[in-house]
N, C-alpha and C positions, 0 to 999 in steps of 0.2 A: 604747416608741417608740425607734427607732434615732436616734442623734445626727445622722446624715446626712439624715434624713427631715424634720426640723423646719424650719419657716420661721423666718426671723429669725436664723439662724446665718450669720455673716459668710462669704461665699464659697461657700455651699452653697444652691443653689436649692431651692424646695419640691419634694417628690417628684413631684407631678403635672406639673411642667414639665420634669423631667429627661428625657434621652433614654431611650427604651425599648431593650432589647437588640435589636441588628440594625438599628436606625434610624440613618440618616445624620444628621449635624449640619447638612449642607448638601445637601439632596436635589436641588437644581437646579444643583449645582456642576459642575466640569469633568468631562466624560464620560470613561470608562475608555478608555485607548489614545490619548487626545489628548496630544500632546507639549507640554511647557511652553516658554515663550519662550526660556529659556536654551539649551535643546537646539536649537531652530530657529536661533538666532543662531550657535551653534557650528558647525552644519552649513553655514550660508551662508559663514562665514569659512574653512571647510576646503575649500569648493568651489574648483575650479581654472578659471582663465581662460587662454586663449592670450595670451601677451604676451612682452615683451622684458625681461630682467633688466637694470635700469639700471646695475648694478655690473659684471657680467661681459659684458653685451651679447649673451648667449646667448638665442635664441628658444626658447620652450617653455611648458609649462603651469605656471602659478604659482598657489599658493593665494591667495585674496582677501586673507587676513590679511597675507601677505607684500607684496602690492601696496600695501596701505594703509600698511604700515610704510615702504616705499620712498618713498611720497608724503610721509610725515611727516618722513623724513630730508631730502628735498628742500626742504621748507618750513623746516626748521631751518637748513639750509645757506644759505638766502636771508635769514636773520636773524630768523626768527620764534621769539622766546624761549619762547612757550608751547608750541610744537611741540618745541623742544629739551628743555624741562623735562619734558614728557610722556614723551619717549624715555628720559631719564635715570631718571625714576621707574619706568618699566617695566623697564629693564635692571638697575637697582641697588636698587630698592625706594624707597618714599617715605622721605625723611629724617625722623627723629623729632626734635622739639625737645627738647634736653637742657640741663640745667644742671650746670655743674661745681661741685662742692662742695669747698671747701678742707678737707682732712683735718686741718689744724692749727688750725682755727678755735677749738676749745675752748682750746687752749694759748694762742693769741694773745689771746683774749678774757679769759682768766684773768690774763694779764700786764697788760692794760689796766686791769682792775678792781683788781688789786693796787696799781698805780701811783696810781690815783685814791684808794684808801683811805689810802695812805701820804701823799697830798698831793703826790706827785712828778709834776708836770705838765710837767716839762722836756722839750722836744722835741730836746735836744742829743744824744741817744743815737745 
């Protein structure tokens, strides 16, 4: 008996319930050729609309993504902090929370411990 055939082995289903060769794991799943949501959204954002560029004032076809960006900038200029934050995050990437670690901490800690061991607790130094 193959070790993968046995029931009761953690993470390995019994042989009779495993997929047969050529059998789909989700027979009623997405049909071939159907586009996923990400592709559809990208196509919509790339589509162009006739409009006026609010920065240059030039009339022309603008991608929808650009129009949305201009609207976001207008909201930020009116004081909408969440619009401003979103623009900054998009332009510069979301900031990571970081902690600065003092490289001299071991030396400083050793000095403090030495002083405590010596009984020297004077703060006059």
